[in-house]
NUBAFI-357857 format. One line per 5 residues: their letters; for each residue x, y, z of C-alpha. Coordinates in pm, whole numbers, plus 50000, padded with zeros to 5 digits. Example, Ala and Ser with C-alpha at 12.3 -4.5 7.8 and 13.67 -1.06 7.14 Angstrom:
residues 2
AS	51230 49550 50780; 51367 49894 50714 $
end
This chain:
residues 342
MEKLN	94748 22982 68316; 94711 22926 68687; 94365 23015 68812; 94249 23123 69159; 93943 22940 69294 $
WGIMG	93675 23175 69407; 93384 23102 69642; 93083 23330 69673; 92881 23385 69988; 92532 23514 69909 $
LGNIA	92370 23487 69565; 92183 23814 69504; 92199 24036 69197; 92560 24156 69252; 92675 23796 69283 $
QKFSE	92519 23724 68942; 92718 24007 68782; 93034 23909 68963; 93002 23545 68857; 92956 23646 68494 $
AITKS	93278 23845 68522; 93469 23547 68667; 93377 23344 68360; 93541 23609 68143; 93854 23636 68356 $
QNAKL	94165 23443 68249; 94310 23376 68591; 93998 23302 68798; 93749 23024 68836; 93408 23020 69016 $
LAVSS	93450 22700 69215; 93186 22720 69490; 92879 22918 69602; 92676 22930 69921; 92319 23040 69989 $
KNLEK	92033 22949 70223; 91805 22966 69913; 91804 22632 69740; 91655 22768 69422; 91941 23015 69385 $
LKNFK	92190 22739 69439; 92032 22535 69162; 92029 22834 68929; 92395 22902 68990; 92484 22535 68942 $
DRFNI	92311 22524 68604; 92422 22865 68486; 92790 22848 68585; 92843 22472 68571; 92935 22430 68938 $
EEKFL	92993 22078 69073; 92734 21949 69322; 92995 21910 69596; 93072 22281 69577; 92710 22393 69641 $
FNNYE	92669 22489 70008; 92342 22579 70180; 92527 22735 70472; 92822 22974 70492; 93032 22770 70742 $
NLINC	93088 22488 70492; 93200 22738 70225; 93457 22884 70466; 93579 22536 70560; 93620 22424 70197 $
KDIDI	93994 22367 70144; 93973 22404 69769; 93867 22769 69788; 94143 23032 69764; 93932 23343 69817 $
IYIAL	93579 23420 69935; 93373 23703 69787; 93111 23816 70047; 92803 23946 69863; 92567 23945 70161 $
PNSFH	92360 24243 70290; 92565 24511 70465; 92482 24400 70819; 92648 24059 70760; 92981 24189 70626 $
HYWAK	93163 24221 70955; 93072 23882 71099; 93135 23670 70792; 93447 23860 70686; 93589 23802 71032 $
QSILN	93494 23437 71033; 93659 23392 70690; 93980 23562 70813; 93987 23347 71128; 93964 23039 70899 $
KKNVL	94263 23174 70699; 94067 23267 70386; 94153 23551 70155; 93853 23788 70142; 93688 24037 69905 $
VEKPI	93386 24194 70079; 93121 24400 69910; 93107 24769 69997; 93064 24906 70256; 93322 24708 70448 $
TLNFK	93106 24713 70765; 92817 24903 70922; 93040 25134 71121; 93395 25239 71202; 93413 25022 71516 $
EAQDI	93343 24711 71319; 93597 24813 71053; 93864 24850 71322; 93778 24499 71443; 93842 24368 71093 $
EKSLL	94180 24541 71096; 94271 24375 71424; 94170 24033 71299; 94414 24066 71005; 94715 24143 71222 $
NKDLF	95010 23906 71156; 94824 23720 70890; 94937 23674 70531; 94592 23712 70385; 94445 23933 70116 $
FGEAF	94157 24149 70227; 93983 24399 69999; 93665 24607 69974; 93493 24556 69642; 93505 24903 69484 $
MYRHH	93535 24769 69132; 93563 25113 68974; 93911 25150 69131; 94039 24879 68893; 93897 25027 68571 $
PQINL	94148 25185 68323; 93945 25504 68349; 94082 25561 68705; 94446 25517 68593; 94392 25767 68317 $
IIKMI	94245 26024 68561; 94537 25982 68798; 94782 26020 68513; 94616 26344 68389; 94615 26491 68741 $
KNNEI	94979 26390 68805; 95074 26546 68468; 94922 26876 68590; 94678 26881 68303; 94421 27080 68503 $
GNLKS	94663 27246 68742; 94676 27213 69119; 94364 27048 69259; 94107 27277 69434; 93784 27077 69484 $
MESSF	93556 26809 69344; 93193 26695 69332; 93075 26338 69315; 92731 26171 69333; 92544 25846 69306 $
GFNIL	92169 25823 69313; 91865 25675 69151; 91493 25692 69220; 91356 25376 69374; 91071 25553 69562 $
TKKKF	90839 25610 69272; 90733 25421 68960; 90609 25553 68631; 90239 25505 68551; 90030 25572 68244 $
FLFNK	90036 25922 68091; 90371 26000 68261; 90215 26015 68614; 90437 25884 68891; 90314 25675 69179 $
KRKID	90491 25637 69512; 90607 25283 69572; 90503 25099 69881; 90805 25073 70108; 90894 24721 70223 $
KNNRF	91053 24766 70567; 91228 24429 70521; 91394 24536 70198; 91769 24583 70270; 91769 24938 70118 $
FNKKL	91513 25055 70376; 91594 24836 70678; 91831 25015 70924; 91930 24687 71088; 92042 24552 70757 $
GGGCI	92255 24856 70691; 91999 25034 70474; 91999 25397 70368; 92152 25569 70071; 92466 25688 70258 $
LDLGC	92603 25338 70330; 92472 25187 70011; 92556 25452 69756; 92734 25736 69938; 93031 25509 69995 $
YPTSF	93126 25549 69627; 93164 25933 69618; 93340 25933 69953; 93589 25663 69843; 93660 25851 69517 $
SLLIQ	93713 26172 69712; 93971 25986 69927; 94148 25867 69614; 94172 26212 69454; 94280 26389 69770 $
SLIMK	94555 26121 69818; 94721 26262 69506; 94775 26586 69692; 94862 26468 70041; 94857 26171 70277 $
SNLEK	94513 26116 70435; 94488 26229 70794; 94193 26116 70993; 94234 26394 71245; 94202 26665 70976 $
IKILN	93902 26522 70788; 93575 26698 70875; 93222 26643 70751; 93034 26973 70699; 92703 27101 70572 $
VVKEI	92516 26769 70612; 92162 26760 70476; 91952 26442 70500; 91597 26330 70430; 91486 26035 70654 $
NETGV	91196 25816 70547; 90935 25638 70757; 91164 25336 70820; 91434 25558 70968; 91691 25550 70687 $
EVDAK	91821 25825 70464; 91669 25841 70116; 91854 26158 70014; 92175 26302 70158; 92454 26539 70081 $
AEISF	92757 26666 70263; 93097 26836 70215; 93414 26655 70311; 93694 26893 70416; 94035 26727 70395 $
NETFK	94223 27045 70485; 94207 27417 70410; 94291 27367 70040; 94078 27068 69922; 93709 26989 69971 $
SKVKA	93468 26751 69812; 93087 26778 69781; 92919 26437 69787; 92563 26330 69726; 92368 26005 69748 $
SFKNN	92001 25937 69686; 91729 25675 69665; 91489 25951 69564; 91661 26148 69285; 91824 26024 68967 $
LGNKS	92161 26183 69034; 92343 25947 68804; 92709 25876 68888; 92889 26186 68768; 93204 26336 68913 $
TIYGE	93379 26662 68840; 93733 26739 68955; 93835 27107 68959; 94191 27230 68917; 94335 27586 68895 $
TGKLI	94356 27571 68517; 94075 27331 68420; 93847 27046 68521; 93778 26680 68445; 93419 26552 68398 $
IDNTW	93352 26178 68441; 92999 26102 68341; 92993 25739 68458; 93238 25721 68745; 93140 25382 68894 $
FGSNN	93089 25163 68590; 93333 25312 68338; 93273 25589 68088; 93333 25573 67716; 93516 25903 67758 $
IIKIN	93644 26170 67996; 93590 26534 67925; 93878 26772 67999; 93800 27140 67996; 94070 27406 68015 $
KNSSN	94052 27779 67978; 94066 27786 67599; 93991 27427 67506; 93770 27125 67561; 93886 26769 67483 $
IIDLD	93708 26433 67491; 93936 26146 67576; 93803 25813 67446; 93837 25497 67648; 93824 25130 67565 $
NEKNI	93522 25017 67770; 93447 24674 67625; 93550 24459 67924; 93318 24370 68209; 93411 24617 68484 $
YSYQI	93418 24340 68752; 93665 24142 68548; 93938 24402 68596; 93896 24366 68974; 93889 23991 68974 $
ENISK	94189 23953 68747; 94397 24205 68950; 94318 24042 69282; 94375 23689 69142; 94710 23794 68999 $
NIISN	94820 23938 69333; 94727 23631 69537; 94875 23387 69284; 95198 23588 69320; 95178 23575 69702 $
NFKSE	95114 23949 69715; 94847 24007 69978; 94832 24392 69959; 94586 24584 69744; 94784 24765 69475 $
FPAMS	94711 25136 69418; 94466 25261 69304; 94266 24969 69448; 94116 25031 69788; 94363 24965 70069 $
LQESL	94259 24854 70417; 94355 25192 70558; 94143 25370 70293; 93853 25143 70384; 93890 25246 70750 $
LNMKI	93902 25616 70659; 93604 25576 70429; 93403 25398 70694; 93483 25675 70945; 93359 25940 70697 $
LDDWV	93043 25744 70629; 92987 25684 71007; 93007 26058 71072; 92780 26140 70775; 92517 25898 70899 $
KL	92533 26020 71258; 92550 26401 71194 $
end
């Protein structure tokens, strides 16, 4: 089977998980990696059996490597725009970690750079490729919970405190250089975690109507800002029109989990693990409650990698629904931008 050669820019924790998924994918190969940290380069070389000539201690050489088919950008948020654009200008296919950029203006610039180019560009919302999402879409389209009314979606975990002896909690010392808490690096729970609930809200509302930027409004915004100037807890309501709204939450302070509930006129769907794949989906109707079991054995990143690799190998440079399209990424960035600024 033909395999797509992947290169990875930035070797943090997410790059580790992504690389493990590539090794389990049938149509993808981890060919090259780049990092300014020599120890990380050595670790990746040993762990994933990467040839010495494909270890790059700068990102320019990775972009210029002719053997690479696609670059996965796993750098901190503030570097997404620049390195995605440089990759595109060098005619590389790109998968960039979420969020696509720091703001809507940067996202629009990415869109301009892709004009008249036969290149794949995607934002790495891996949950969109999981079979769970296809099942949810099928159930909604089959009218199993009736016409959609609203939804709730959240993503949050506590990184501000740590457990001590006798169940007492202690507040962690905040490192202002940590990407989670550094505004210049794109820190804050809205950009880092809130992008998931907002992107899922866009997907569900698209099953009712075409997304319209002019009609989308961000309401009832509540935020808690910490001493470094970033949000550590935030919630809002997205109004898509008069008939469908979504309540979204993100937090570095509270263990919100990653649960979503979709409400219809005759029932609701509960997804306990929206972003990493549940073992089941709960469907509740007026007189019944069903648990729909799912096959959840595969690495969730592998679905994304295999789908993208298949598309590019077939010379298909568009993200296939329900994967995140460029237009959805722009809409999602506009929603996040407004949420941050309000």
